[in-house]
py3Dmol code that shows the C-alpha trace and the ligand (Angstrom):
import py3Dmol

protein = """\
ATOM      1  CA  MET A   1     -10.836 -17.114  -7.398  1.00  0.00           C
ATOM      2  CA  ASN A   2     -10.430 -13.850  -9.196  1.00  0.00           C
ATOM      3  CA  VAL A   3      -9.026 -11.544  -6.524  1.00  0.00           C
ATOM      4  CA  THR A   4      -8.596  -8.190  -8.327  1.00  0.00           C
ATOM      5  CA  THR A   5      -7.538  -5.509  -5.810  1.00  0.00           C
ATOM      6  CA  LEU A   6      -6.412  -4.516  -2.422  1.00  0.00           C
ATOM      7  CA  ASP A   7      -9.936  -2.865  -1.535  1.00  0.00           C
ATOM      8  CA  GLY A   8      -8.689  -1.414   1.807  1.00  0.00           C
ATOM      9  CA  VAL A   9      -7.028  -1.825   5.124  1.00  0.00           C
ATOM     10  CA  THR A  10      -7.993  -1.130   8.850  1.00  0.00           C
ATOM     11  CA  TYR A  11      -5.435   0.225  11.196  1.00  0.00           C
ATOM     12  CA  GLY A  12      -5.284   0.105  14.880  1.00  0.00           C
ATOM     13  CA  VAL A  13      -3.557   3.328  16.011  1.00  0.00           C
ATOM     14  CA  ASN A  14      -2.420   5.120  19.261  1.00  0.00           C
ATOM     15  CA  ASP A  15      -3.712   8.545  18.294  1.00  0.00           C
ATOM     16  CA  ILE A  16      -6.675   8.978  16.002  1.00  0.00           C
ATOM     17  CA  ALA A  17      -6.162  12.846  15.684  1.00  0.00           C
ATOM     18  CA  GLU A  18      -2.543  12.328  14.469  1.00  0.00           C
ATOM     19  CA  ALA A  19      -3.688   9.602  12.100  1.00  0.00           C
ATOM     20  CA  ARG A  20      -6.241  11.986  10.704  1.00  0.00           C
ATOM     21  CA  GLN A  21      -3.732  14.704  10.018  1.00  0.00           C
ATOM     22  CA  PHE A  22      -1.314  12.273   8.371  1.00  0.00           C
ATOM     23  CA  TRP A  23      -3.755  10.831   5.829  1.00  0.00           C
ATOM     24  CA  LEU A  24      -5.200  14.253   5.123  1.00  0.00           C
ATOM     25  CA  ASP A  25      -1.708  15.485   4.320  1.00  0.00           C
ATOM     26  CA  PHE A  26      -0.937  12.366   2.445  1.00  0.00           C
ATOM     27  CA  GLY A  27      -3.918  13.244   0.122  1.00  0.00           C
ATOM     28  CA  LEU A  28      -6.708  10.853   0.952  1.00  0.00           C
ATOM     29  CA  ASN A  29     -10.273  11.914   1.090  1.00  0.00           C
ATOM     30  CA  LEU A  30     -11.912  11.832   4.554  1.00  0.00           C
ATOM     31  CA  GLU A  31     -15.344  10.176   3.837  1.00  0.00           C
ATOM     32  CA  ALA A  32     -16.641   9.583   7.345  1.00  0.00           C
ATOM     33  CA  GLU A  33     -15.655  10.624  10.798  1.00  0.00           C
ATOM     34  CA  SER A  34     -16.773   9.813  14.326  1.00  0.00           C
ATOM     35  CA  THR A  35     -14.999   9.803  17.780  1.00  0.00           C
ATOM     36  CA  ASP A  36     -13.728   6.313  17.441  1.00  0.00           C
ATOM     37  CA  ARG A  37     -13.442   5.754  13.682  1.00  0.00           C
ATOM     38  CA  LEU A  38     -12.237   7.510  10.558  1.00  0.00           C
ATOM     39  CA  LEU A  39     -12.712   6.392   6.996  1.00  0.00           C
ATOM     40  CA  PHE A  40     -10.516   7.635   4.188  1.00  0.00           C
ATOM     41  CA  THR A  41     -10.686   6.804   0.517  1.00  0.00           C
ATOM     42  CA  SER A  42      -8.372   7.068  -2.576  1.00  0.00           C
ATOM     43  CA  LYS A  43      -9.908   8.205  -5.836  1.00  0.00           C
ATOM     44  CA  ASP A  44     -10.760   4.585  -6.727  1.00  0.00           C
ATOM     45  CA  LYS A  45     -12.711   4.207  -3.414  1.00  0.00           C
ATOM     46  CA  SER A  46     -10.184   1.869  -1.893  1.00  0.00           C
ATOM     47  CA  PHE A  47     -10.336   2.718   1.877  1.00  0.00           C
ATOM     48  CA  VAL A  48      -8.232   3.248   4.867  1.00  0.00           C
ATOM     49  CA  GLU A  49     -10.215   2.763   8.166  1.00  0.00           C
ATOM     50  CA  ILE A  50      -8.756   4.043  11.407  1.00  0.00           C
ATOM     51  CA  ARG A  51      -9.638   2.857  14.873  1.00  0.00           C
ATOM     52  CA  HIS A  52      -7.975   3.025  18.209  1.00  0.00           C
ATOM     53  CA  ARG A  53      -5.707  -0.002  18.741  1.00  0.00           C
ATOM     54  CA  ASP A  54      -7.746  -1.106  21.804  1.00  0.00           C
ATOM     55  CA  ASP A  55     -11.001  -1.008  19.833  1.00  0.00           C
ATOM     56  CA  PRO A  56     -12.710  -4.454  20.282  1.00  0.00           C
ATOM     57  CA  ALA A  57     -14.019  -4.233  16.843  1.00  0.00           C
ATOM     58  CA  LEU A  58     -10.551  -4.848  15.563  1.00  0.00           C
ATOM     59  CA  PRO A  59      -8.950  -8.268  14.766  1.00  0.00           C
ATOM     60  CA  PRO A  60      -6.248  -9.234  17.270  1.00  0.00           C
ATOM     61  CA  ALA A  61      -2.932  -7.426  17.040  1.00  0.00           C
ATOM     62  CA  ILE A  62       0.117  -9.245  15.711  1.00  0.00           C
ATOM     63  CA  GLU A  63       2.606  -6.867  17.071  1.00  0.00           C
ATOM     64  CA  GLU A  64       3.183  -4.196  19.732  1.00  0.00           C
ATOM     65  CA  GLY A  65       2.237  -0.756  18.704  1.00  0.00           C
ATOM     66  CA  PRO A  66       0.102   0.611  15.777  1.00  0.00           C
ATOM     67  CA  GLY A  67      -0.254  -1.030  12.457  1.00  0.00           C
ATOM     68  CA  VAL A  68      -2.581  -2.571   9.859  1.00  0.00           C
ATOM     69  CA  ARG A  69      -4.812  -5.037  11.578  1.00  0.00           C
ATOM     70  CA  GLU A  70      -6.756  -6.364   8.527  1.00  0.00           C
ATOM     71  CA  ALA A  71      -6.377  -6.199   4.718  1.00  0.00           C
ATOM     72  CA  ILE A  72      -9.543  -6.605   2.579  1.00  0.00           C
ATOM     73  CA  PHE A  73      -9.049  -7.879  -0.919  1.00  0.00           C
ATOM     74  CA  GLY A  74     -11.716  -7.332  -3.708  1.00  0.00           C
ATOM     75  CA  VAL A  75     -12.923 -10.079  -5.953  1.00  0.00           C
ATOM     76  CA  LYS A  76     -14.832  -9.845  -9.248  1.00  0.00           C
ATOM     77  CA  THR A  77     -18.128 -11.543  -8.561  1.00  0.00           C
ATOM     78  CA  GLN A  78     -20.327 -12.875  -5.781  1.00  0.00           C
ATOM     79  CA  ALA A  79     -19.486 -16.381  -7.250  1.00  0.00           C
ATOM     80  CA  ASP A  80     -15.787 -15.668  -6.576  1.00  0.00           C
ATOM     81  CA  LEU A  81     -16.652 -14.634  -2.988  1.00  0.00           C
ATOM     82  CA  ASP A  82     -18.750 -17.724  -2.451  1.00  0.00           C
ATOM     83  CA  ALA A  83     -15.801 -19.898  -3.595  1.00  0.00           C
ATOM     84  CA  ILE A  84     -13.429 -18.168  -1.226  1.00  0.00           C
ATOM     85  CA  LYS A  85     -15.962 -18.554   1.662  1.00  0.00           C
ATOM     86  CA  ALA A  86     -16.253 -22.278   0.977  1.00  0.00           C
ATOM     87  CA  GLU A  87     -12.559 -22.762   0.824  1.00  0.00           C
ATOM     88  CA  LEU A  88     -11.968 -20.680   3.999  1.00  0.00           C
ATOM     89  CA  GLU A  89     -14.725 -22.476   5.976  1.00  0.00           C
ATOM     90  CA  LYS A  90     -12.853 -25.739   5.677  1.00  0.00           C
ATOM     91  CA  ASP A  91     -10.584 -24.829   8.437  1.00  0.00           C
ATOM     92  CA  HIS A  92     -11.136 -21.242   9.505  1.00  0.00           C
ATOM     93  CA  ASP A  93     -13.668 -19.328  11.559  1.00  0.00           C
ATOM     94  CA  VAL A  94     -15.279 -17.037   8.955  1.00  0.00           C
ATOM     95  CA  ILE A  95     -17.493 -14.080   9.877  1.00  0.00           C
ATOM     96  CA  THR A  96     -19.666 -12.443   7.128  1.00  0.00           C
ATOM     97  CA  ASP A  97     -20.583  -8.934   8.111  1.00  0.00           C
ATOM     98  CA  ALA A  98     -23.788  -6.989   7.355  1.00  0.00           C
ATOM     99  CA  GLU A  99     -22.402  -5.786   4.025  1.00  0.00           C
ATOM    100  CA  GLY A 100     -21.293  -9.293   2.872  1.00  0.00           C
ATOM    101  CA  THR A 101     -17.527  -8.911   3.527  1.00  0.00           C
ATOM    102  CA  LEU A 102     -15.857 -12.079   4.802  1.00  0.00           C
ATOM    103  CA  HIS A 103     -13.401 -11.814   7.693  1.00  0.00           C
ATOM    104  CA  CYS A 104     -10.848 -14.291   8.988  1.00  0.00           C
ATOM    105  CA  LEU A 105      -7.349 -14.671  10.159  1.00  0.00           C
ATOM    106  CA  ASP A 106      -4.671 -16.089   7.880  1.00  0.00           C
ATOM    107  CA  PRO A 107      -2.275 -18.919   9.044  1.00  0.00           C
ATOM    108  CA  LEU A 108      -0.155 -16.390  10.953  1.00  0.00           C
ATOM    109  CA  GLY A 109      -3.041 -14.586  12.572  1.00  0.00           C
ATOM    110  CA  ILE A 110      -3.045 -11.535  10.249  1.00  0.00           C
ATOM    111  CA  GLY A 111      -6.551 -10.243   9.703  1.00  0.00           C
ATOM    112  CA  VAL A 112      -7.682 -10.744   6.079  1.00  0.00           C
ATOM    113  CA  GLY A 113     -10.956 -10.329   4.413  1.00  0.00           C
ATOM    114  CA  PHE A 114     -12.717 -10.486   0.977  1.00  0.00           C
ATOM    115  CA  ARG A 115     -15.600  -8.665  -0.589  1.00  0.00           C
ATOM    116  CA  VAL A 116     -16.938  -8.147  -4.104  1.00  0.00           C
ATOM    117  CA  SER A 117     -14.626  -5.114  -5.005  1.00  0.00           C
ATOM    118  CA  ARG A 118     -16.136  -1.737  -4.520  1.00  0.00           C
ATOM    119  CA  CYS A 119     -13.266  -0.066  -6.236  1.00  0.00           C
ATOM    120  CA  VAL A 120     -14.167   2.140  -9.242  1.00  0.00           C
ATOM    121  CA  GLU A 121     -12.153   2.687 -12.384  1.00  0.00           C
ATOM    122  CA  VAL A 122      -9.975   5.674 -12.330  1.00  0.00           C
ATOM    123  CA  LYS A 123      -7.883   7.192 -15.035  1.00  0.00           C
ATOM    124  CA  ALA A 124      -4.751   9.329 -14.451  1.00  0.00           C
ATOM    125  CA  GLU A 125      -4.824  12.709 -15.946  1.00  0.00           C
ATOM    126  CA  GLU A 126      -3.013  13.262 -19.274  1.00  0.00           C
ATOM    127  CA  PRO A 127       0.608  14.084 -18.246  1.00  0.00           C
ATOM    128  CA  HIS A 128       1.501  16.133 -21.277  1.00  0.00           C
ATOM    129  CA  PHE A 129       5.113  15.098 -21.138  1.00  0.00           C
ATOM    130  CA  ASN A 130       7.532  16.434 -23.714  1.00  0.00           C
ATOM    131  CA  MET A 131       9.925  13.765 -25.181  1.00  0.00           C
ATOM    132  CA  PRO A 132      12.116  13.911 -28.271  1.00  0.00           C
ATOM    133  CA  GLY A 133       9.873  13.362 -31.148  1.00  0.00           C
ATOM    134  CA  ARG A 134       6.843  13.350 -29.029  1.00  0.00           C
ATOM    135  CA  THR A 135       5.535  16.741 -28.045  1.00  0.00           C
ATOM    136  CA  GLY A 136       2.971  16.357 -25.391  1.00  0.00           C
ATOM    137  CA  ARG A 137       2.863  19.946 -24.337  1.00  0.00           C
ATOM    138  CA  LEU A 138       3.281  22.978 -26.725  1.00  0.00           C
ATOM    139  CA  ASN A 139       3.663  26.478 -25.506  1.00  0.00           C
ATOM    140  CA  ALA A 140       2.642  25.555 -22.097  1.00  0.00           C
ATOM    141  CA  ARG A 141       4.609  25.235 -18.841  1.00  0.00           C
ATOM    142  CA  GLY A 142       4.731  21.921 -17.127  1.00  0.00           C
ATOM    143  CA  LYS A 143       2.428  21.151 -14.151  1.00  0.00           C
ATOM    144  CA  PHE A 144       3.720  21.473 -10.600  1.00  0.00           C
ATOM    145  CA  TYR A 145       1.788  19.543  -7.759  1.00  0.00           C
ATOM    146  CA  ASP A 146       1.563  21.111  -4.391  1.00  0.00           C
ATOM    147  CA  CYS A 147       0.155  17.829  -2.977  1.00  0.00           C
ATOM    148  CA  ALA A 148      -0.679  14.314  -4.054  1.00  0.00           C
ATOM    149  CA  LYS A 149      -4.092  12.769  -4.484  1.00  0.00           C
ATOM    150  CA  PRO A 150      -3.534   9.038  -4.654  1.00  0.00           C
ATOM    151  CA  LEU A 151      -5.606   7.307  -7.256  1.00  0.00           C
ATOM    152  CA  GLU A 152      -5.446   3.536  -6.232  1.00  0.00           C
ATOM    153  CA  MET A 153      -4.175   1.546  -3.296  1.00  0.00           C
ATOM    154  CA  SER A 154      -1.922  -0.999  -4.709  1.00  0.00           C
ATOM    155  CA  HIS A 155      -0.274  -3.217  -2.118  1.00  0.00           C
ATOM    156  CA  VAL A 156       0.214  -3.939   1.574  1.00  0.00           C
ATOM    157  CA  VAL A 157       3.410  -5.499   3.102  1.00  0.00           C
ATOM    158  CA  PHE A 158       3.884  -7.680   6.177  1.00  0.00           C
ATOM    159  CA  MET A 159       7.134  -9.028   7.682  1.00  0.00           C
ATOM    160  CA  VAL A 160       6.487 -12.621   8.529  1.00  0.00           C
ATOM    161  CA  PRO A 161       8.515 -15.352  10.244  1.00  0.00           C
ATOM    162  CA  ASP A 162       7.290 -18.062   7.886  1.00  0.00           C
ATOM    163  CA  THR A 163       6.547 -17.548   4.254  1.00  0.00           C
ATOM    164  CA  GLU A 164       5.688 -21.257   3.496  1.00  0.00           C
ATOM    165  CA  LYS A 165       2.374 -21.356   5.356  1.00  0.00           C
ATOM    166  CA  GLU A 166       1.410 -17.969   3.881  1.00  0.00           C
ATOM    167  CA  ILE A 167       2.247 -19.002   0.340  1.00  0.00           C
ATOM    168  CA  ASP A 168       0.145 -22.244   0.824  1.00  0.00           C
ATOM    169  CA  PHE A 169      -2.839 -20.147   2.019  1.00  0.00           C
ATOM    170  CA  TYR A 170      -2.809 -17.282  -0.425  1.00  0.00           C
ATOM    171  CA  VAL A 171      -1.451 -19.100  -3.543  1.00  0.00           C
ATOM    172  CA  ASN A 172      -2.398 -22.669  -3.323  1.00  0.00           C
ATOM    173  CA  ARG A 173      -5.866 -22.098  -1.770  1.00  0.00           C
ATOM    174  CA  LEU A 174      -6.944 -18.574  -2.622  1.00  0.00           C
ATOM    175  CA  GLY A 175      -5.484 -18.389  -6.144  1.00  0.00           C
ATOM    176  CA  PHE A 176      -3.028 -15.476  -5.647  1.00  0.00           C
ATOM    177  CA  ARG A 177      -0.118 -15.580  -8.107  1.00  0.00           C
ATOM    178  CA  ILE A 178       3.545 -15.110  -7.406  1.00  0.00           C
ATOM    179  CA  SER A 179       4.781 -12.208  -9.639  1.00  0.00           C
ATOM    180  CA  ASP A 180       8.460 -12.470  -8.510  1.00  0.00           C
ATOM    181  CA  CYS A 181      10.240 -13.720  -5.504  1.00  0.00           C
ATOM    182  CA  TYR A 182      13.392 -14.093  -3.365  1.00  0.00           C
ATOM    183  CA  PRO A 183      13.099 -17.804  -2.796  1.00  0.00           C
ATOM    184  CA  GLY A 184      12.285 -18.634   0.745  1.00  0.00           C
ATOM    185  CA  ARG A 185      12.516 -14.947   1.819  1.00  0.00           C
ATOM    186  CA  GLY A 186      10.160 -12.717  -0.061  1.00  0.00           C
ATOM    187  CA  TYR A 187       7.101 -13.172  -2.289  1.00  0.00           C
ATOM    188  CA  PHE A 188       5.386 -10.512  -4.419  1.00  0.00           C
ATOM    189  CA  LEU A 189       1.751 -11.756  -4.705  1.00  0.00           C
ATOM    190  CA  ARG A 190      -1.089 -10.414  -6.829  1.00  0.00           C
ATOM    191  CA  GLY A 191      -4.580 -11.522  -6.792  1.00  0.00           C
ATOM    192  CA  GLY A 192      -5.436 -14.155  -9.358  1.00  0.00           C
ATOM    193  CA  ALA A 193      -7.059 -11.482 -11.420  1.00  0.00           C
ATOM    194  CA  GLY A 194      -4.986  -8.624 -10.186  1.00  0.00           C
ATOM    195  CA  ARG A 195      -3.256  -6.172 -12.595  1.00  0.00           C
ATOM    196  CA  TYR A 196      -0.688  -4.746 -10.307  1.00  0.00           C
ATOM    197  CA  HIS A 197       2.658  -6.588  -9.938  1.00  0.00           C
ATOM    198  CA  HIS A 198       1.793  -7.133  -6.271  1.00  0.00           C
ATOM    199  CA  ASN A 199      -1.077  -6.536  -4.053  1.00  0.00           C
ATOM    200  CA  LEU A 200       0.624  -8.293  -1.102  1.00  0.00           C
ATOM    201  CA  PHE A 201       4.336  -8.560  -0.372  1.00  0.00           C
ATOM    202  CA  LEU A 202       5.432 -11.077   2.321  1.00  0.00           C
ATOM    203  CA  LEU A 203       8.902 -10.809   3.537  1.00  0.00           C
ATOM    204  CA  ASN A 204      10.767 -13.002   6.058  1.00  0.00           C
ATOM    205  CA  PRO A 205      13.607 -10.748   7.483  1.00  0.00           C
ATOM    206  CA  GLY A 206      15.578 -13.934   8.136  1.00  0.00           C
ATOM    207  CA  GLY A 207      18.650 -13.124  10.241  1.00  0.00           C
ATOM    208  CA  LYS A 208      17.138  -9.937  11.467  1.00  0.00           C
ATOM    209  CA  GLY A 209      15.334 -11.622  14.343  1.00  0.00           C
ATOM    210  CA  ASP A 210      11.765 -12.753  14.446  1.00  0.00           C
ATOM    211  CA  LYS A 211      10.202  -9.429  13.392  1.00  0.00           C
ATOM    212  CA  PHE A 212       6.566  -9.973  12.663  1.00  0.00           C
ATOM    213  CA  GLY A 213       4.228  -7.177  11.659  1.00  0.00           C
ATOM    214  CA  PHE A 214       2.978  -4.662   9.196  1.00  0.00           C
ATOM    215  CA  HIS A 215       5.639  -2.930   7.079  1.00  0.00           C
ATOM    216  CA  HIS A 216       3.936  -0.490   4.689  1.00  0.00           C
ATOM    217  CA  LEU A 217       0.986   0.391   2.451  1.00  0.00           C
ATOM    218  CA  ALA A 218       1.360   1.778  -1.086  1.00  0.00           C
ATOM    219  CA  PHE A 219      -0.717   3.993  -3.370  1.00  0.00           C
ATOM    220  CA  GLU A 220      -0.356   4.882  -7.011  1.00  0.00           C
ATOM    221  CA  VAL A 221      -0.247   8.505  -8.127  1.00  0.00           C
ATOM    222  CA  SER A 222      -0.814   9.922 -11.640  1.00  0.00           C
ATOM    223  CA  ASN A 223       2.732  10.688 -12.763  1.00  0.00           C
ATOM    224  CA  VAL A 224       6.243  11.271 -11.430  1.00  0.00           C
ATOM    225  CA  HIS A 225       5.660  15.011 -11.023  1.00  0.00           C
ATOM    226  CA  GLU A 226       2.781  14.201  -8.653  1.00  0.00           C
ATOM    227  CA  LEU A 227       5.030  11.758  -6.743  1.00  0.00           C
ATOM    228  CA  PHE A 228       7.678  14.360  -6.189  1.00  0.00           C
ATOM    229  CA  GLY A 229       5.059  17.061  -5.396  1.00  0.00           C
ATOM    230  CA  GLY A 230       3.387  14.751  -2.870  1.00  0.00           C
ATOM    231  CA  GLY A 231       6.566  13.974  -1.205  1.00  0.00           C
ATOM    232  CA  LEU A 232       7.668  17.554  -1.002  1.00  0.00           C
ATOM    233  CA  ASN A 233       4.418  18.476   0.522  1.00  0.00           C
ATOM    234  CA  MET A 234       4.616  15.810   3.160  1.00  0.00           C
ATOM    235  CA  THR A 235       8.156  16.979   3.973  1.00  0.00           C
ATOM    236  CA  LYS A 236       7.012  20.545   4.333  1.00  0.00           C
ATOM    237  CA  LYS A 237       4.278  19.432   6.606  1.00  0.00           C
ATOM    238  CA  GLY A 238       6.885  17.846   8.924  1.00  0.00           C
ATOM    239  CA  TRP A 239       6.433  14.191   8.130  1.00  0.00           C
ATOM    240  CA  LYS A 240       9.678  12.135   8.004  1.00  0.00           C
ATOM    241  CA  THR A 241      10.847  10.173   4.977  1.00  0.00           C
ATOM    242  CA  MET A 242      11.214   6.415   5.646  1.00  0.00           C
ATOM    243  CA  LEU A 243      12.963   6.016   2.225  1.00  0.00           C
ATOM    244  CA  GLY A 244      13.007   7.842  -0.987  1.00  0.00           C
ATOM    245  CA  PRO A 245      12.584   9.260  -3.380  1.00  0.00           C
ATOM    246  CA  GLY A 246      13.988   6.371  -5.411  1.00  0.00           C
ATOM    247  CA  ARG A 247      13.291   3.501  -7.760  1.00  0.00           C
ATOM    248  CA  HIS A 248      12.623  -0.161  -7.286  1.00  0.00           C
ATOM    249  CA  PRO A 249      14.248  -2.725  -9.523  1.00  0.00           C
ATOM    250  CA  ILE A 250      11.417  -5.145  -8.962  1.00  0.00           C
ATOM    251  CA  SER A 251       8.055  -3.577 -10.072  1.00  0.00           C
ATOM    252  CA  SER A 252       9.932  -0.811 -11.766  1.00  0.00           C
ATOM    253  CA  CYS A 253       8.136   2.057  -9.945  1.00  0.00           C
ATOM    254  CA  TYR A 254       9.431   5.280  -8.472  1.00  0.00           C
ATOM    255  CA  PHE A 255       8.687   5.445  -4.758  1.00  0.00           C
ATOM    256  CA  TRP A 256       8.787   7.697  -1.807  1.00  0.00           C
ATOM    257  CA  TYR A 257       7.949   6.389   1.643  1.00  0.00           C
ATOM    258  CA  PHE A 258       6.894   8.272   4.754  1.00  0.00           C
ATOM    259  CA  LEU A 259       6.896   7.072   8.325  1.00  0.00           C
ATOM    260  CA  ASN A 260       3.314   6.843   9.438  1.00  0.00           C
ATOM    261  CA  PRO A 261       2.119   7.409  13.066  1.00  0.00           C
ATOM    262  CA  CYS A 262      -0.448   4.610  12.128  1.00  0.00           C
ATOM    263  CA  GLY A 263       2.468   2.221  11.941  1.00  0.00           C
ATOM    264  CA  GLY A 264       4.999   1.333   9.358  1.00  0.00           C
ATOM    265  CA  GLY A 265       5.293   3.384   6.214  1.00  0.00           C
ATOM    266  CA  ALA A 266       2.949   4.976   3.496  1.00  0.00           C
ATOM    267  CA  GLU A 267       4.281   4.885  -0.029  1.00  0.00           C
ATOM    268  CA  TYR A 268       3.679   6.890  -3.072  1.00  0.00           C
ATOM    269  CA  ASP A 269       4.255   4.929  -6.219  1.00  0.00           C
ATOM    270  CA  PHE A 270       4.339   5.758  -9.898  1.00  0.00           C
ATOM    271  CA  ASP A 271       4.834   3.591 -13.035  1.00  0.00           C
ATOM    272  CA  SER A 272       4.506   0.136 -11.293  1.00  0.00           C
ATOM    273  CA  ASP A 273       4.456  -2.866 -13.583  1.00  0.00           C
ATOM    274  CA  ILE A 274       0.965  -3.846 -14.780  1.00  0.00           C
ATOM    275  CA  VAL A 275       0.781  -7.592 -15.546  1.00  0.00           C
ATOM    276  CA  ASP A 276      -1.518 -10.343 -16.762  1.00  0.00           C
ATOM    277  CA  GLU A 277      -1.322 -14.122 -17.224  1.00  0.00           C
ATOM    278  CA  ASN A 278       1.602 -13.620 -19.661  1.00  0.00           C
ATOM    279  CA  TRP A 279       3.949 -12.019 -17.122  1.00  0.00           C
ATOM    280  CA  GLN A 280       7.188 -13.959 -16.729  1.00  0.00           C
ATOM    281  CA  GLY A 281       8.060 -13.988 -13.009  1.00  0.00           C
ATOM    282  CA  GLU A 282      11.655 -14.337 -11.861  1.00  0.00           C
ATOM    283  CA  GLU A 283      13.581 -15.607  -8.863  1.00  0.00           C
ATOM    284  CA  PHE A 284      15.990 -13.081  -7.505  1.00  0.00           C
ATOM    285  CA  GLU A 285      19.147 -14.056  -5.776  1.00  0.00           C
ATOM    286  CA  GLN A 286      20.004 -10.600  -4.257  1.00  0.00           C
ATOM    287  CA  THR A 287      18.986 -10.010  -0.699  1.00  0.00           C
ATOM    288  CA  PRO A 288      15.559  -8.448  -0.257  1.00  0.00           C
ATOM    289  CA  GLU A 289      17.158  -5.537   1.575  1.00  0.00           C
ATOM    290  CA  ARG A 290      18.704  -4.379  -1.711  1.00  0.00           C
ATOM    291  CA  PHE A 291      15.368  -3.343  -3.032  1.00  0.00           C
ATOM    292  CA  ALA A 292      16.257   0.058  -4.507  1.00  0.00           C
ATOM    293  CA  GLU A 293      17.953   0.718  -7.826  1.00  0.00           C
ATOM    294  CA  TRP A 294      18.770   4.118  -6.226  1.00  0.00           C
ATOM    295  CA  SER A 295      17.312   6.073  -3.408  1.00  0.00           C
ATOM    296  CA  LEU A 296      17.772   9.077  -1.320  1.00  0.00           C
ATOM    297  CA  ALA A 297      17.861   7.690   2.233  1.00  0.00           C
ATOM    298  CA  ALA A 298      16.659  10.755   4.105  1.00  0.00           C
ATOM    299  CA  GLY A 299      14.208  12.401   1.617  1.00  0.00           C
ATOM    300  CA  MET A 300      14.458  16.040   0.547  1.00  0.00           C
ATOM    301  CA  GLU A 301      14.261  17.923   3.911  1.00  0.00           C
ATOM    302  CA  GLU A 302      17.864  19.165   3.642  1.00  0.00           C
ATOM    303  CA  ASN A 303      17.142  20.514   0.093  1.00  0.00           C
ATOM    304  CA  LEU A 304      14.021  22.282   1.238  1.00  0.00           C
ATOM    305  CA  LEU A 305      15.657  23.803   4.238  1.00  0.00           C
ATOM    306  CA  TYR A 306      19.002  25.003   2.651  1.00  0.00           C
ATOM    307  CA  LYS A 307      18.097  25.745  -0.901  1.00  0.00           C
ATOM    308  CA  GLY A 308      15.498  28.208   0.079  1.00  0.00           C
ATOM    309  CA  VAL A 309      12.258  26.867  -1.038  1.00  0.00           C
ATOM    310  CA  GLN A 310       9.923  29.710  -0.323  1.00  0.00           C
ATOM    311  CA  THR A 311       6.815  27.998   1.228  1.00  0.00           C
ATOM    312  CA  GLY A 312       6.330  30.067   4.284  1.00  0.00           C
ATOM    313  CA  ASP A 313       5.815  26.866   6.101  1.00  0.00           C
ATOM    314  CA  THR A 314       7.417  25.991   9.361  1.00  0.00           C
ATOM    315  CA  ILE A 315       9.222  22.639   9.029  1.00  0.00           C
ATOM    316  CA  LYS A 316       8.431  20.644  12.178  1.00  0.00           C
ATOM    317  CA  LYS A 317      11.455  18.642  13.484  1.00  0.00           C
ATOM    318  CA  LYS A 318      10.304  15.347  14.935  1.00  0.00           C
TER     319      LYS A 318
END
"""
ligand_1 = """\
1
FE2
Fe 5.970 -1.070 -1.605
"""
view = py3Dmol.view(width=600, height=400)
view.addModel(protein, "pdb")
view.setStyle({"model": 0}, {"cartoon": {"style": "trace"}})
view.addModel(ligand_1, "xyz")
view.setStyle({"model": 1}, {"stick": {}})
view.zoomTo()
view.show()
């Protein structure tokens, strides 16, 4: 069914003004704004929509507090969308909105939708890295980033109490592929025609109670310098690190997660695996909690405070 992308998500939040500030600092572009709704985009036009959590326009909440209420996936063609609609209508209520986007609830009640992708192709700027035998930058200093500008939204993550029903829905019925997994515990899924290692990660926290809800949303940036620059900027602006910087063993990327007042985390990624039908997935035995090759647990705030970065900014303590 040729799902290609995560086209966007809609959050239900407690405080629209705080959400506005977070995503502006994170580097998204504020495309539209009204008293009850914000619309942000990455460079590829993938979107983050913000509404108050009591807004009746939102799908029902799956958890207490703020979080993602609906994820919209992009497909290649109208024929792909029609095929998804026919499959969903077998046993789901499906709403088609004025712009042709399909909306329904997945087997666990998570809002999910599909549309012909409106994402546009983007290309990271030339990094001009110097490596032995490969001079990318001659007689020029390296670039420093004072903020990040995410290029693409890559994946959304939910904690779920039951992966089986979800795998049946997304994989067996809607053509998502399992890129890698922790059998019975965690599944990295990509759209059937997706390029990123995962567009959707579903994790059953198992022994940690019946946690059910949104976990985080991830974006790709141009290069590792932008990832660090973006993370340092967020730290200077007073946002708290959830985890990072660090590197994931699965999907290979560098990461830096920030706690988001909209719920869960927001992740900068760089150098994620890009895959096609020749990708060889694996089943991992390690527990999903060991998902970092390495990581700083508490970000770089201490370094900024005590090593004298001269920003002139006041670092807010939350
Ligand atoms: Fe992630």
